[in-house]
C-alpha positions as a printed NumPy array, in Angstrom:
array([[ 10.41 ,  65.631, 138.331],
       [  8.265,  66.806, 135.866],
       [  7.496,  70.21 , 135.789],
       [  3.897,  70.698, 136.476],
       [  2.399,  72.964, 133.919],
       [ -1.168,  75.674, 135.098],
       [ -4.047,  75.262, 133.994],
       [ -5.443,  78.1  , 131.142],
       [ -3.162,  80.202, 131.295],
       [  0.38 ,  81.627, 129.832],
       [  3.268,  81.769, 131.278],
       [  3.239,  85.182, 132.666],
       [  0.623,  82.943, 135.087],
       [ -2.004,  85.41 , 134.549],
       [ -5.517,  84.103, 132.648],
       [ -7.17 ,  86.501, 130.314],
       [ -8.844,  86.713, 127.302],
       [ -5.923,  85.518, 125.175],
       [ -5.642,  82.322, 127.379],
       [ -9.686,  81.222, 127.103],
       [ -9.037,  81.672, 123.693],
       [ -6.221,  79.708, 123.461],
       [ -7.759,  77.248, 125.826],
       [-10.891,  76.91 , 122.709],
       [ -8.548,  76.918, 119.747],
       [ -6.666,  74.061, 121.175],
       [ -9.347,  71.577, 122.212],
       [-11.044,  72.458, 118.721],
       [ -7.566,  70.841, 117.365],
       [ -7.381,  68.018, 119.4  ],
       [-10.846,  66.903, 118.75 ],
       [-10.366,  66.266, 115.156],
       [ -7.131,  63.853, 115.962],
       [ -7.799,  60.204, 116.384],
       [ -6.1  ,  59.961, 119.866],
       [ -5.377,  56.677, 122.098],
       [ -3.762,  56.47 , 125.315],
       [ -2.385,  59.602, 127.276],
       [ -2.27 ,  62.   , 124.33 ],
       [ -1.435,  65.521, 124.596],
       [ -3.814,  67.826, 126.833],
       [ -5.392,  71.301, 126.774],
       [ -3.852,  72.237, 129.378],
       [  0.032,  71.723, 128.54 ],
       [ -0.639,  72.71 , 124.463],
       [ -1.985,  76.155, 126.485],
       [  0.627,  76.969, 128.346],
       [  3.456,  76.176, 125.85 ],
       [  1.346,  77.863, 123.22 ],
       [ -0.739,  81.077, 125.464],
       [ -1.524,  81.994, 121.674],
       [ -2.654,  79.207, 119.6  ],
       [ -0.562,  76.854, 117.47 ],
       [  1.558,  79.37 , 115.514],
       [  1.155,  79.55 , 111.635],
       [  2.788,  77.722, 108.817],
       [  5.798,  80.086, 107.251],
       [  5.342,  81.032, 103.472],
       [  8.349,  78.408, 102.472],
       [  7.024,  75.486, 104.282],
       [  3.459,  76.403, 102.777],
       [  4.449,  76.61 ,  99.159],
       [  6.302,  73.274,  99.298],
       [  3.189,  71.875, 100.817],
       [  1.097,  73.213,  98.264],
       [  3.127,  72.031,  95.736],
       [  3.607,  68.771,  96.44 ],
       [  0.113,  67.797,  97.582],
       [ -1.929,  67.696,  94.26 ],
       [  0.956,  65.282,  92.962],
       [  0.623,  62.602,  96.359],
       [ -3.26 ,  62.979,  95.707],
       [ -3.223,  61.857,  92.735],
       [ -1.392,  58.765,  93.524],
       [ -3.283,  57.596,  96.317],
       [ -6.566,  58.15 ,  94.074],
       [ -4.871,  56.148,  91.449],
       [ -3.77 ,  53.448,  93.835],
       [ -7.349,  53.101,  95.393],
       [ -9.399,  53.019,  92.435],
       [ -6.797,  50.718,  90.6  ],
       [ -8.114,  47.175,  90.127],
       [ -4.234,  45.446,  89.874],
       [ -2.876,  46.728,  93.369],
       [  0.663,  45.31 ,  92.319],
       [  1.803,  47.592,  89.566],
       [ -0.327,  50.656,  90.875],
       [  1.321,  49.729,  94.847],
       [  4.807,  50.463,  93.029],
       [  4.188,  53.624,  91.328],
       [  2.634,  54.398,  94.788],
       [  5.601,  53.564,  96.927],
       [  7.658,  56.25 ,  94.424],
       [  4.976,  58.927,  95.115],
       [  4.673,  58.307,  98.968],
       [  8.278,  58.758,  99.566],
       [  8.697,  61.787,  97.928],
       [  6.033,  62.857,  99.372],
       [  6.838,  62.273, 102.896],
       [ 11.033,  63.256, 102.51 ],
       [  9.122,  66.767, 101.158],
       [  7.195,  66.697, 104.253],
       [  9.767,  65.968, 106.541],
       [ 12.566,  67.605, 105.474],
       [ 10.994,  70.722, 103.82 ],
       [  7.566,  71.595, 105.709],
       [  8.276,  70.016, 108.914],
       [ 11.795,  71.305, 108.416],
       [ 13.895,  68.546, 109.28 ],
       [ 15.92 ,  69.066, 106.491],
       [ 19.417,  67.696, 107.004],
       [ 18.635,  66.165, 110.306],
       [ 16.806,  63.943, 108.729],
       [ 18.478,  60.171, 107.389],
       [ 17.242,  57.296, 106.129],
       [ 18.254,  53.849, 108.012],
       [ 19.577,  52.553, 104.857],
       [ 22.491,  54.907, 105.294],
       [ 22.953,  54.182, 108.797],
       [ 23.088,  50.445, 109.531],
       [ 23.914,  50.503, 112.941],
       [ 21.209,  52.942, 114.075],
       [ 19.172,  50.287, 111.929],
       [ 19.77 ,  47.522, 113.766],
       [ 19.669,  49.326, 117.142],
       [ 15.934,  49.589, 116.806],
       [ 15.006,  46.264, 114.691],
       [ 12.139,  43.701, 116.378],
       [ 11.108,  41.055, 115.346],
       [  7.741,  39.055, 116.051],
       [  7.535,  36.637, 118.441],
       [  6.298,  33.119, 117.099],
       [  7.476,  30.122, 114.454],
       [  7.372,  33.186, 111.802],
       [  9.701,  35.816, 112.704],
       [  8.483,  39.291, 111.299],
       [ 11.369,  42.159, 111.321],
       [ 11.191,  45.534, 111.532],
       [ 13.499,  48.722, 111.293],
       [ 12.758,  52.427, 111.176],
       [ 12.415,  54.139, 107.87 ],
       [ 14.761,  57.08 , 108.84 ],
       [ 14.634,  59.507, 111.984],
       [ 15.86 ,  62.784, 113.552],
       [ 19.305,  62.794, 114.246],
       [ 21.638,  64.916, 115.136],
       [ 25.517,  64.417, 115.637],
       [ 27.605,  66.455, 117.638],
       [ 31.303,  65.34 , 118.049],
       [ 31.353,  61.678, 119.3  ],
       [ 27.256,  61.982, 119.946],
       [ 24.73 ,  61.01 , 118.457],
       [ 20.885,  62.234, 119.389],
       [ 17.703,  60.696, 117.982],
       [ 14.984,  62.952, 118.089],
       [ 12.271,  61.034, 116.292],
       [ 11.504,  57.336, 114.485],
       [  9.699,  57.209, 111.122],
       [  8.175,  54.395, 109.755],
       [  6.64 ,  54.461, 105.901],
       [  4.7  ,  51.872, 105.448],
       [  2.016,  50.887, 102.406],
       [ -1.496,  52.077, 102.495],
       [ -3.403,  51.311, 105.221],
       [ -7.602,  51.95 , 106.066],
       [ -5.861,  52.827, 109.534],
       [ -2.588,  52.651, 111.   ],
       [ -3.692,  50.786, 114.282],
       [ -4.52 ,  47.88 , 111.769],
       [ -3.044,  44.335, 112.154],
       [ -0.72 ,  43.928, 108.876],
       [ -1.158,  40.883, 106.74 ],
       [  2.584,  39.789, 107.134],
       [  1.854,  37.629, 110.501],
       [  2.812,  39.877, 113.097],
       [ -0.085,  40.515, 115.274],
       [  0.46 ,  44.191, 115.733],
       [  0.095,  47.056, 113.991],
       [  2.239,  49.601, 112.266],
       [  1.718,  52.236, 115.629],
       [  2.109,  49.343, 117.803],
       [  5.119,  48.245, 115.709],
       [  6.801,  51.86 , 116.683],
       [  5.989,  51.689, 120.255],
       [  8.134,  48.188, 120.39 ],
       [ 10.919,  49.989, 117.924],
       [ 11.109,  52.937, 121.098],
       [ 11.161,  50.129, 123.565],
       [ 13.943,  48.226, 122.085],
       [ 16.741,  47.245, 124.472],
       [ 19.19 ,  50.366, 122.702],
       [ 16.307,  53.05 , 122.321],
       [ 16.844,  56.737, 124.109],
       [ 13.788,  57.812, 121.344],
       [ 10.563,  58.228, 122.902],
       [  8.853,  59.56 , 119.903],
       [  8.373,  58.251, 116.83 ],
       [  6.353,  58.948, 113.367],
       [  4.169,  56.597, 111.38 ],
       [  2.564,  57.208, 107.877],
       [  1.664,  55.511, 104.812],
       [  1.512,  58.568, 102.888],
       [ -2.114,  59.973, 103.76 ],
       [ -2.133,  59.146, 107.846],
       [  0.131,  60.125, 109.917],
       [  0.791,  59.22 , 113.531],
       [  2.696,  60.87 , 116.546],
       [  3.079,  58.366, 118.635],
       [  5.03 ,  58.67 , 122.415],
       [  5.887,  55.141, 123.731],
       [  8.163,  55.9  , 127.122],
       [  9.907,  53.021, 128.53 ],
       [  8.07 ,  52.56 , 131.617],
       [  5.092,  54.24 , 130.562],
       [  2.005,  54.283, 128.546],
       [  2.189,  54.243, 124.82 ],
       [  0.441,  57.356, 123.475],
       [ -0.993,  57.866, 119.805],
       [ -2.212,  60.967, 117.642],
       [ -3.459,  60.034, 113.939],
       [ -4.121,  63.315, 111.442],
       [ -5.614,  62.723, 107.914],
       [ -3.074,  64.6  , 105.463],
       [ -5.818,  64.852, 102.701],
       [ -7.564,  67.711, 105.11 ],
       [ -4.752,  69.907, 105.608],
       [ -5.57 ,  72.397, 103.197],
       [ -9.216,  72.687, 105.037],
       [ -8.181,  71.99 , 108.451],
       [ -5.415,  74.084, 108.829],
       [ -4.963,  74.166, 112.871],
       [ -4.43 ,  70.222, 112.971],
       [ -1.968,  70.692, 110.436],
       [  0.049,  73.285, 111.756],
       [  0.028,  71.656, 115.005],
       [  0.53 ,  68.38 , 114.214],
       [  4.354,  70.387, 112.088],
       [  4.906,  72.667, 115.102],
       [  5.216,  69.7  , 117.676],
       [  7.339,  67.561, 115.056],
       [  9.817,  70.458, 114.747],
       [ 13.535,  70.455, 115.404],
       [ 13.1  ,  72.81 , 118.275],
       [ 10.438,  70.308, 120.253],
       [ 12.38 ,  67.391, 119.458],
       [ 16.654,  68.029, 119.518],
       [ 16.722,  71.884, 120.059],
       [ 14.311,  73.11 , 122.79 ],
       [ 14.744,  73.4  , 126.229],
       [ 13.906,  69.75 , 127.636],
       [ 10.89 ,  70.624, 130.188],
       [  9.544,  72.189, 126.229],
       [ 10.808,  69.134, 124.419],
       [  7.78 ,  66.972, 122.955],
       [  8.52 ,  63.728, 125.474],
       [  8.185,  66.303, 128.597],
       [  4.83 ,  67.3  , 126.882],
       [  3.801,  64.131, 127.143],
       [  4.275,  63.395, 130.806],
       [  3.334,  66.788, 131.513],
       [ -0.023,  66.057, 129.651],
       [ -0.181,  62.783, 131.968],
       [  0.643,  64.517, 135.493],
       [ -2.403,  67.198, 134.148],
       [ -4.718,  64.066, 133.863],
       [ -4.075,  62.591, 137.363],
       [ -4.206,  66.068, 138.78 ],
       [ -7.743,  66.471, 136.85 ],
       [ -8.873,  63.063, 138.213],
       [ -8.059,  64.163, 141.401],
       [ -9.675,  67.651, 142.04 ],
       [-12.726,  65.826, 140.282],
       [-12.928,  63.14 , 143.081],
       [-12.24 ,  65.931, 145.522],
       [-15.157,  67.963, 144.205],
       [-17.795,  65.247, 144.098],
       [-16.803,  63.833, 147.593],
       [-17.419,  67.602, 149.079],
       [-20.9  ,  68.182, 146.683],
       [-22.139,  64.591, 147.895],
       [-21.216,  66.313, 151.586],
       [-23.727,  68.847, 150.5  ],
       [-26.372,  67.337, 149.176],
       [-26.711,  64.655, 152.261],
       [-26.304,  67.821, 154.273],
       [-29.325,  69.466, 152.397],
       [-31.225,  66.185, 152.698],
       [-31.066,  65.681, 156.49 ],
       [-32.344,  69.264, 156.669],
       [-35.16 ,  68.728, 154.773],
       [-36.089,  65.633, 156.462],
       [-35.764,  67.298, 159.761],
       [-38.047,  69.936, 158.251],
       [-40.76 ,  66.88 , 157.035],
       [-40.974,  65.711, 160.111],
       [-41.291,  68.689, 162.06 ],
       [-44.42 ,  69.519, 160.467],
       [-45.528,  65.964, 160.645],
       [-45.396,  64.484, 157.354],
       [-43.506,  60.941, 156.909],
       [-40.065,  60.516, 156.531],
       [-40.116,  59.74 , 152.323],
       [-36.239,  57.868, 152.89 ],
       [-35.718,  54.619, 153.416],
       [-34.447,  53.107, 157.03 ],
       [-30.864,  52.488, 155.486],
       [-29.343,  55.646, 155.323],
       [-26.356,  53.543, 153.377],
       [-28.909,  53.462, 150.734],
       [-29.544,  57.304, 150.318],
       [-25.408,  58.107, 150.786],
       [-25.143,  55.63 , 147.393],
       [-27.914,  57.004, 146.199],
       [-26.126,  60.802, 145.97 ],
       [-23.025,  59.721, 144.679],
       [-24.706,  57.34 , 142.162],
       [-26.04 ,  60.851, 141.263],
       [-23.179,  62.912, 141.233],
       [-21.405,  60.224, 138.878],
       [-24.286,  60.548, 136.858],
       [-24.229,  64.018, 136.304],
       [-20.298,  63.786, 135.893],
       [-21.091,  60.777, 133.217],
       [-23.343,  62.726, 131.263],
       [-21.509,  65.989, 131.493],
       [-18.349,  64.371, 130.2  ],
       [-20.766,  62.45 , 127.121],
       [-22.32 ,  65.644, 126.057],
       [-18.372,  67.848, 126.27 ],
       [-16.875,  64.558, 123.972],
       [-19.725,  64.32 , 121.541],
       [-21.294,  61.148, 122.345],
       [-24.562,  62.361, 122.858],
       [-27.054,  63.922, 120.472],
       [-26.165,  67.77 , 119.171],
       [-29.623,  68.479, 117.89 ],
       [-30.806,  71.445, 119.235],
       [-33.894,  69.386, 120.333],
       [-32.124,  67.435, 122.571],
       [-30.465,  70.402, 124.18 ],
       [-33.284,  72.629, 124.538],
       [-34.701,  69.777, 126.28 ],
       [-32.163,  67.182, 128.168],
       [-29.4  ,  68.834, 127.503],
       [-26.91 ,  69.402, 130.942],
       [-24.276,  71.428, 130.   ],
       [-25.615,  75.227, 130.069],
       [-28.044,  74.145, 133.008],
       [-25.678,  75.766, 135.927],
       [-25.301,  79.435, 133.398],
       [-29.136,  78.991, 133.273],
       [-29.128,  78.591, 136.947],
       [-26.492,  81.194, 138.007],
       [-29.127,  83.715, 135.714],
       [-31.86 ,  82.585, 137.034],
       [-30.24 ,  83.705, 141.169],
       [-28.902,  86.728, 139.953],
       [-32.435,  87.878, 138.247],
       [-34.929,  86.904, 140.43 ],
       [-32.856,  85.788, 144.049],
       [-31.681,  82.182, 145.089],
       [-34.954,  81.874, 147.253],
       [-36.501,  81.845, 144.273],
       [-35.223,  78.798, 143.646],
       [-36.369,  77.298, 146.669],
       [-39.564,  75.779, 144.853],
       [-38.807,  74.231, 141.707],
       [-37.384,  71.492, 141.004],
       [-36.786,  71.565, 137.111],
       [-33.588,  70.84 , 136.917],
       [-33.531,  67.491, 138.53 ],
       [-36.765,  65.903, 136.734],
       [-34.196,  67.059, 133.686],
       [-31.503,  64.68 , 135.244],
       [-33.972,  61.937, 135.618],
       [-35.55 ,  62.143, 131.94 ],
       [-31.791,  62.016, 130.582],
       [-30.822,  59.445, 132.877],
       [-33.688,  57.294, 131.362],
       [-33.078,  58.643, 127.581],
       [-29.52 ,  57.6  , 127.808],
       [-30.323,  54.576, 129.392],
       [-33.166,  53.098, 127.766],
       [-32.866,  54.827, 124.432],
       [-35.109,  57.463, 123.155],
       [-36.325,  58.773, 120.039],
       [-37.871,  62.328, 119.145],
       [-38.257,  63.235, 115.439],
       [-34.977,  62.756, 113.929],
       [-33.391,  63.19 , 117.13 ],
       [-32.51 ,  59.62 , 118.594],
       [-30.156,  58.778, 121.32 ],
       [-29.31 ,  55.174, 121.71 ],
       [-29.494,  53.055, 124.866],
       [-25.986,  52.436, 126.447],
       [-27.606,  50.897, 130.112],
       [-24.445,  53.153, 131.354],
       [-24.321,  51.78 , 135.333],
       [-24.531,  54.913, 136.985],
       [-27.295,  55.621, 134.78 ],
       [-29.947,  52.909, 135.755],
       [-33.345,  53.874, 137.172],
       [-33.352,  51.359, 139.629],
       [-29.888,  52.186, 141.454],
       [-32.283,  54.837, 143.05 ],
       [-35.668,  53.766, 142.817],
       [-36.939,  56.041, 145.87 ],
       [-35.516,  59.125, 144.846],
       [-38.7  ,  58.976, 142.513],
       [-40.503,  56.829, 140.387],
       [-39.408,  55.434, 136.733],
       [-40.311,  57.375, 133.747],
       [-41.888,  55.544, 130.675],
       [-39.864,  56.581, 127.583],
       [-41.397,  57.45 , 124.68 ],
       [-39.826,  55.382, 121.467]])
């Protein structure tokens, strides 16, 4: 059983300003990673690095700055070449030099990096083949390896490929699997003892986790941004260091960090389900009390006779709130100030708490602006809307369908 990691707290168990700032720092660099699958999570990273990712040391930084202009020139020459054949050969030589410098000097693998050509038994262990009439064979380019007596420990596999628009796209050799998927297959080869891989074409670098019996996770970063965006670069280099792959405590090595991130995601999902269930109970209870007061004062009951529809509508509203908050957090909805002020929900709770503190909670009993904002935002997300230069494309998300709970309020006409 893996050790469960805490939330936004350091290893001393105390959450303070430093831990909160670390949460933001980790969230920022993770947002710049093109991730798929159960990738590394903010809580796990925050506990391991409560002060944020360590900066790159002077030596590795100088090696990076020396090598990068040469590689960038090679990439540009290949990208602009009309005849890709000769240009590709030149690019491969520059790419291989660049990749070796990054692995051995910048990341710091040094003598622990071994080319597959020098380890034929190792290469054969991780060699994989495609199915079909025309078999395609792929083997690692190299690996991070530590030899101790008769034992050999593989920390990570390396696969170097030709330039690609995306490391997830299919290759043109007849195997319906991209470079990242091929790395996943090698990590799950019959004799594999490694679950971490690194795939690169020189520009794009992908960190891959493919544990046996678990889901594949991958995160891609662009080496062309390593000078302008040092946080992502520093994180990438720190996580691929020898300490995280070979030497550190098992609980702090990269395979365990991925496993803990899966657990953290499961815990968040479980906690969210509990919170939504409690919120539904509170809303249903409040509605029941409100209807009782309404009937007692001689006004008609506005709710349908089928009480299940009421419960269904409350659940829909709660899930709608979760959906909209998640979409805003992930930048999936408009980010312009006009949307944030008129439709955004992320800052609504802070506003309500401020009003309750300044005016008292009793003053909020007769206001409904948050409810109408939720209705308006749901309609905008479902139907789509345009406000000047601010556009919200239609999504037709089921939880924002106006007709699901039409008795709550009449449909809102949408301006286009």
